[in-house]
N, C-alpha and C positions, 0 to 999 in steps of 0.2 A: 872197470874203474872202481876204485875204493869208495865206499859210501861217504866217507868224510875226507877224501883225498884233497890235495892242494888245488885241483882243478874243479872241484864240485860246484863252487859258485859260478864259475865261467860256463860250465856245462848247463847248469840250471837256467841261467840267463839266456843262453843260446837256444835251448829247447823251448823256452816260453815264447819265442818269436818264430817267424817263418824261417825255415832252415835253408841255407844256400851253401853248397860246398864248392870251393874253388880249388882247382888243381894248378900248380905252377911247377915249372921245371928249372932246376938250378944246375949250372955247369961251371966248371973252372973255379974262379975265386968266389963265386956266389954260393957254392955249396958250403964251404967253411963258415961263411957269414950266417947262413941259415942254421947250421949246426950249433952256432953259439947261442941261439934263442932257445927258450924253454920248449921242450917237445920230446917225442919218443921216436927213435930211428929203428927200423927193422931192415935186415939184410937177407936177401934170398937169391941164390944162384948168381951172385956177383952184382946184383942190383940193390940199391938202397932206396927206401922211402921214409919220409919223416912226417909225422903228424904233430900239429901244434894245437895249443889250447884254443877252443872255439871263441869267437868274438865277432862283433859287428864288422862288416867289410870296411866301413869307414875308419876303423881303428887298426888296420893292418900295419904291423911294424914296417918302417922304411926298407929294412933288409929283405922283407918278403914282397913288398909292393914293386920292387925293381925286377922281380923274377919274371921269366917268360911264361905267358899264359897260352899262346898259340903253339902249334906244332906238336900236339900231344896225340895225334891220330897214329895208330899203328899201321905200318906199311902193308902187312899181310894179316888182315883180320881173320882169325881162326876161332873156332869154338874153344872156349877155355878148357883146359885139362882139369883133372881132379884137384881138389884142394890139397895143399900140403898138410902133412900130419901136424896136429897141434893148432890149426887155424879154425876159425868158425865164421859163419855168416853173421852179419849184423842181425840182431833180433827184430829189427823193425826197418821197413823200407819207406816209412812215412816221410813226406817232404815238408810237412807243416803240422803244427799242433793246434 
């Protein structure tokens, strides 16, 4: 993240509280709706993932609040393979500050 990037204030506010990460799945018409919101999309091996600026769960945009939260378990849980070139692990695994 850029030190003075457009998300700096949102990240600082998020990090100053307990951190809660929520994963949602978008299919069909919901994916373009999610793409229209500010965020970053990454594609790998035909799959896409989108990250949005952090914020309080109570302030989730309606387009994201409608998305499915359940059904995210993998059918065949396997050990993860090696990381793709150019990716890195998060520098911190803390769940609160």
